[in-house]
N, C-alpha and C positions, 0 to 999 in steps of 0.2 A: 448500434453494437457495441459494446463500454469496451474504452482501450486497455487495457491491461497493461500496470506498471509496472516499470520495468528499472529498482534503486534496490538500494543500499541499504537510506531510510527510509524505512516502510512506515506511514501512520500509524496512530498505534491503534489497535486488535485488540481479541479477545482479554488476550491476561487485560489489559490495562485496561479494559472494562472490569473487570471480579478485581482488580487491584481497586479503582474508585468504589465503588460499592461496599467491598470491606470498611473506606477507610471514613467513606460518607454515614456509614453504619454507627461504625463512632461516632462519628461528631453526635449527629442526630441524637444516638443513646445519652451523652453526653449529657446535651440540653433540657433531654432532657430528667435527668439524675437531679441538673443545677436549678435548671430554673422551672424544673414543672414543664417544660413545654409542651405536653397531650394535657393534662390536668388543666392549662390555663384555656386551651381551646377547646375542649368540652368548656369550660368554664363557658367562655363566651358564644357558645350553642345553644347552650346550657341545656346541655345530655345530664346524663348521667352518670354516674359512673360505671364506666364496664370494664372486663376485666384485664386482669394484666398481659395476657397474649396478648391482644388489639392491638394493646402499646408496643409489641415487639412486632407485629403487623404491620403497623402505620407505620414503623421505624423502615421496615423493609422495603415498603412504597415509596416512601417515601425518598431512600437511597438509590433506591436503582432507577426512579427518574431522574434524578440529580443527577446522577452517575451516566443515561443515557445524555444525557442533553449537554456536561462536560466531554463529555467523549465528540458529540457530533461540533463540538466547538476548538476542539483539539485540534482534532483530527484534519477540520478546515484548515487552519491557521499552520498547522506543518503541509497540509496541501500547497498552501498559498507559498509557501515559504519554499520549496525546492523549485520553483520554479518550472511545472510543467513543460513539455514540448509534444506534442500531440504528431505520431506517422507512422507511416502502413509500413511493414519488413515482411518483404514480396523473399522469398528461399527459394533460390534455385534447384533445390536438392530433389521437390518435390513441388514445387509450383504455390504453395500455397500461403495464402495472406495473411499475416496478423495486425491486429492495431496498439496502437503500443503505445504508451505515455512510459518520458523518463525525463529525469534532471537534464538540461543544457549540463551542463556542470559536471556528467559526469565525463571519463572518459568513455569513445567508440573500447579502449580490450574488455575497460567495464562491462560498457553494459552489454558486450558479446559474451560475455560470461554469465550474464547476470541471467543475460533473453535463456541461452544454451540450458541453465537449470533451468528454468518454467519451463523450458521446452521437452527436456526430459522426464520431468514429473507428466507428461501428455501419454496417451496411448502409446505411441510409436515411440516409447527410450529407447529401442532394442537401433532405431536407425537413424533416432541423430545422434547417441554415445557413438555407433560404431563408424559417424560421419567424423567427429569429433576426433576421434585417435589414430585419420587417415589424413584431414585435413586443419590448415591453420582459417580462423575460418574470417573474411573482411568485412566490412562494411561498405560498400559501395550509394549513391546518395544517387536517382535516375532525374533527373528535368532537363524537359525539353528536349528530349534524345538529347542528354547531353549528360554523362557519369563524370563523375567525384568522385576517389578514391578516395578514405577514409581516409590517416594515419590510427596505427592505437594508443598514441598518448597522447592526440588532439578531443576536445573533450569535443563533445555534439556540435555546442552551435560556431568553432573556432574552427569545423571541419566545411561548416555549410550550412547546415542541415535546419530547417523552418518547419512552421507547422502544416501539417496533409504534405511535407514533400511524402517521397514513397521508392522507400530502400530498398538496397535488394543486398543479400548474405551469400557471400560468394567463399571459394577456399583455395586456397596455395597450398597445392598440396606437401607433404612432408619428405621429409629423406630418408626413402625407407636403408640408404648403406648406413 
C-alpha cells in the first residue's frame, strides 16, 4: 500500500509537466531554427531531407521525453527536501486505517486540516464533514500501550512522532452553547 502525501507543498504535478513540455518545445524549436539541429542530425545519419512536419514531431517527442525525465528529477528532489515521515492513522470514528506521509516540520493542526480535506474528497465525505462540525480533531500517538496527545501547534517531529508509528485521531466536542 502506498502512503498518501499530506502536505501543503505538493511536488510538481501535471501542470508543471505541461509547462516543461511547452518550454522545452520552444527551446528545441529555437535550437532547430538557429543551429539547424535536426538537419545536422539527418546529415550525420545520411538520411534525405524529411518533410517539415517530421521536424515538429521530433521536437514534440524530444520535449516530451526531456520533460518527463526533468519532472521525475524535480519531483524526487522536492520529496527529499520535505523530509517526510511515514506513519499510519487510525480514525476513532470508523476504525479505518490510512497510511500517510507528511513533512516532519508540519504542525499537527495543519496536518489534521489537510488530512480531513483528503478524507472529505472520499466517498464518505458527509460522515467526515459532519464530524468536523461537532468535534475538534486531535492527534494521539499510540506506542507500546502509551498514548501521547499532540498539541496543535507542535510539529509532528516535536510531538514525538516517528516513522512507522500508529496514530489515532480523536475528537474533542465543540461547545454547543
